[in-house]
C-alpha positions as CSV (number, residue, x, y, z in Angstrom):
1,M,29.0,46.0,-22.1
2,P,32.0,44.8,-24.2
3,G,32.0,42.8,-27.4
4,L,28.8,41.3,-28.6
5,L,26.7,42.5,-25.7
6,R,27.4,46.1,-26.6
7,R,25.5,45.5,-29.7
8,F,22.4,44.2,-27.9
9,L,19.3,46.3,-27.9
10,P,17.3,46.0,-24.7
11,R,14.7,43.8,-26.4
12,E,17.5,41.5,-27.7
13,E,19.0,40.6,-24.4
14,S,16.4,37.9,-24.0
15,F,18.4,35.9,-26.7
16,F,21.3,35.9,-24.4
17,D,19.1,35.0,-21.4
18,L,17.5,32.1,-23.2
19,F,20.8,30.7,-24.4
20,V,22.1,30.8,-20.8
21,Q,18.9,29.1,-19.6
22,Q,19.3,26.3,-22.2
23,A,23.0,25.8,-21.4
24,E,22.2,25.6,-17.6
25,N,19.4,23.1,-18.4
26,I,21.7,20.9,-20.4
27,Q,24.2,20.9,-17.4
28,A,21.3,20.0,-15.1
29,G,20.5,17.1,-17.5
30,A,24.1,15.8,-17.5
31,R,24.2,16.1,-13.7
32,A,21.0,14.1,-13.4
33,L,22.5,11.4,-15.7
34,V,25.6,11.1,-13.5
35,E,23.3,10.9,-10.5
36,M,21.2,8.2,-12.1
37,L,24.3,6.1,-13.1
38,S,26.0,6.7,-9.7
39,H,22.9,5.8,-7.6
40,Y,21.3,3.1,-9.8
41,T,17.9,2.8,-8.0
42,G,14.5,4.0,-9.0
43,V,15.9,4.2,-12.6
44,P,12.5,4.8,-14.4
45,E,11.8,7.7,-12.1
46,Q,15.2,9.2,-12.6
47,A,14.9,8.8,-16.4
48,T,11.5,10.6,-16.2
49,N,13.2,13.5,-14.5
50,I,15.7,13.7,-17.3
51,K,12.9,13.6,-19.8
52,A,11.3,16.5,-18.1
53,L,14.5,18.5,-18.5
54,E,14.5,17.5,-22.2
55,H,10.9,18.9,-22.5
56,K,12.0,22.1,-20.8
57,G,14.8,22.3,-23.3
58,D,12.4,22.0,-26.2
59,D,10.3,24.8,-24.7
60,I,13.4,27.1,-24.4
61,A,14.4,26.2,-28.0
62,H,10.9,27.0,-29.2
63,G,11.1,30.3,-27.4
64,L,14.4,31.1,-29.1
65,I,13.1,30.3,-32.6
66,T,9.9,32.3,-32.0
67,K,11.9,35.3,-30.8
68,L,14.2,34.9,-33.8
69,N,11.2,35.1,-36.2
70,Q,9.8,38.1,-34.4
71,T,13.0,40.2,-34.1
72,F,14.2,42.5,-36.8
73,V,17.7,43.3,-35.5
74,T,19.4,40.3,-33.8
75,P,22.6,40.4,-31.6
76,F,24.5,38.2,-34.2
77,D,23.8,36.5,-37.5
78,R,20.3,34.9,-37.6
79,E,21.8,31.6,-39.0
80,D,24.2,31.4,-36.1
81,I,21.4,31.9,-33.6
82,H,19.5,29.1,-35.2
83,E,22.6,26.9,-35.4
84,L,23.5,27.5,-31.7
85,C,19.9,26.8,-30.7
86,S,19.9,23.5,-32.7
87,K,23.3,22.3,-31.4
88,L,22.4,23.0,-27.8
89,D,19.1,21.1,-28.2
90,D,21.1,18.1,-29.7
91,V,23.1,17.7,-26.5
92,L,20.1,17.5,-24.3
93,D,18.3,15.1,-26.7
94,L,21.3,12.7,-26.4
95,I,21.5,13.0,-22.6
96,D,17.8,11.9,-22.6
97,A,18.5,9.2,-25.1
98,A,21.2,7.7,-22.8
99,A,19.0,7.7,-19.8
100,S,16.1,6.3,-21.8
101,R,18.2,3.4,-23.0
102,M,19.0,2.3,-19.5
103,V,15.2,1.8,-19.0
104,L,14.5,0.5,-22.5
105,Y,17.3,-2.1,-22.4
106,R,16.4,-3.1,-18.8
107,V,20.0,-2.6,-17.6
108,D,20.4,-4.2,-14.2
109,A,23.7,-2.8,-13.3
110,V,26.0,-0.1,-14.5
111,R,29.3,-1.2,-16.1
112,A,32.5,0.1,-14.7
113,G,33.7,3.3,-16.5
114,T,30.2,4.4,-17.5
115,V,30.0,7.0,-14.7
116,D,33.4,8.3,-15.6
117,L,32.3,8.8,-19.2
118,A,29.1,10.6,-17.9
119,K,31.3,12.8,-15.6
120,I,33.3,13.9,-18.6
121,L,30.0,14.9,-20.3
122,L,29.0,16.8,-17.1
123,G,32.3,18.7,-17.1
124,T,31.9,19.5,-20.8
125,T,28.4,20.8,-20.3
126,G,29.8,23.0,-17.5
127,E,32.3,24.5,-20.0
128,V,29.4,25.0,-22.5
129,A,27.5,26.9,-19.9
130,L,30.6,29.1,-19.2
131,A,31.2,29.6,-22.9
132,V,27.6,30.7,-23.5
133,K,27.8,33.1,-20.5
134,A,31.0,34.5,-22.0
135,L,29.6,35.2,-25.4
136,G,30.2,38.9,-24.9
137,K,33.8,38.4,-23.9
138,P,35.6,36.7,-26.9
139,D,38.9,35.7,-25.2
140,R,37.1,34.0,-22.3
141,A,34.6,32.3,-24.6
142,L,37.4,30.9,-26.7
143,E,39.2,29.6,-23.6
144,H,36.1,27.6,-22.7
145,C,35.8,26.4,-26.3
146,I,39.4,25.1,-26.1
147,E,38.5,23.2,-22.9
148,I,35.4,21.7,-24.6
149,N,37.7,20.4,-27.4
150,R,40.0,18.9,-24.8
151,C,37.1,17.2,-23.0
152,E,35.9,15.8,-26.3
153,N,39.3,14.2,-26.9
154,E,39.2,12.7,-23.4
155,S,35.7,11.4,-23.9
156,D,36.7,9.8,-27.3
157,R,39.6,8.0,-25.7
158,L,37.6,6.7,-22.8
159,C,34.8,5.5,-25.0
160,R,37.2,3.5,-27.2
161,T,38.7,2.0,-24.1
162,L,35.3,1.0,-22.7
163,I,34.2,-0.5,-25.9
164,A,37.5,-2.5,-26.2
165,Q,37.0,-3.8,-22.6
166,L,33.4,-4.6,-23.4
167,F,34.5,-6.9,-26.3
168,D,37.2,-8.5,-24.1
169,E,35.0,-9.2,-21.1
170,E,31.4,-9.7,-22.3
171,K,30.4,-12.9,-24.0
172,D,26.7,-12.1,-24.5
173,P,26.3,-10.5,-27.9
174,V,23.1,-8.8,-26.8
175,Q,24.9,-7.1,-23.9
176,I,27.6,-6.0,-26.2
177,I,25.1,-4.4,-28.6
178,K,23.3,-2.6,-25.7
179,W,26.4,-1.3,-23.9
180,K,28.3,-0.3,-27.1
181,E,25.3,1.9,-28.0
182,I,25.0,3.4,-24.5
183,F,28.7,4.3,-24.5
184,E,28.4,5.8,-28.0
185,V,25.3,7.9,-27.2
186,I,27.0,9.5,-24.2
187,E,30.2,10.1,-26.2
188,T,28.1,11.6,-29.0
189,A,26.6,14.0,-26.5
190,V,30.1,15.2,-25.8
191,D,30.7,15.5,-29.6
192,K,27.6,17.7,-29.8
193,C,29.1,20.0,-27.1
194,E,32.1,20.4,-29.4
195,D,29.6,21.4,-32.2
196,V,28.3,24.1,-29.8
197,A,31.8,25.3,-29.2
198,N,32.4,25.5,-33.0
199,V,29.4,27.8,-33.4
200,I,30.5,30.0,-30.4
201,E,34.0,30.2,-31.9
202,A,32.5,31.3,-35.3
203,V,30.2,33.9,-33.6
204,T,33.1,35.2,-31.5
205,L,35.5,35.5,-34.5
206,K,32.9,37.3,-36.6
207,S,32.5,39.9,-33.8
208,A,36.2,40.4,-33.3
């Protein structure tokens, strides 16, 4: 096993496994958000499904922290393990927050462009999953981190465009407040994916 994975003791491989589980769970959450926004019926039930994924993510994060506290030799720096765990958890929390707001704000219909923004988030979480799986292969991990950064820039541009259109087209100030926040929560989830990439880059460069 090259790179980081060569340094893993058998008992430590579960760190890697748990990070992969968390990354895949995040991707599942983003996919469920796209599905909810694309097929906007039974919204409370769909939001509940996303909440269940968020709870699963909390369980995985708890497992990671517990293992960190119980393991003497870790595959990479303890603070980086904790930071990566925290940043991954942030992404899923925001996906859940976006879904919850659709219910909380009693949104009747999805504004144009919202699904596109959520699809960028889904693509970014896919790159996060690939970057996590490539932790032991520095060059490949960094390639996915670069793509995450590109996705974040794309998300930022689209979010600004959607907010500008919102102010141009919507006259109800309450609707403006609701939708501006929804757009920003989704875009912030993409920002948090970039935070994950930054941790992975740091881990990768330390191991080079």
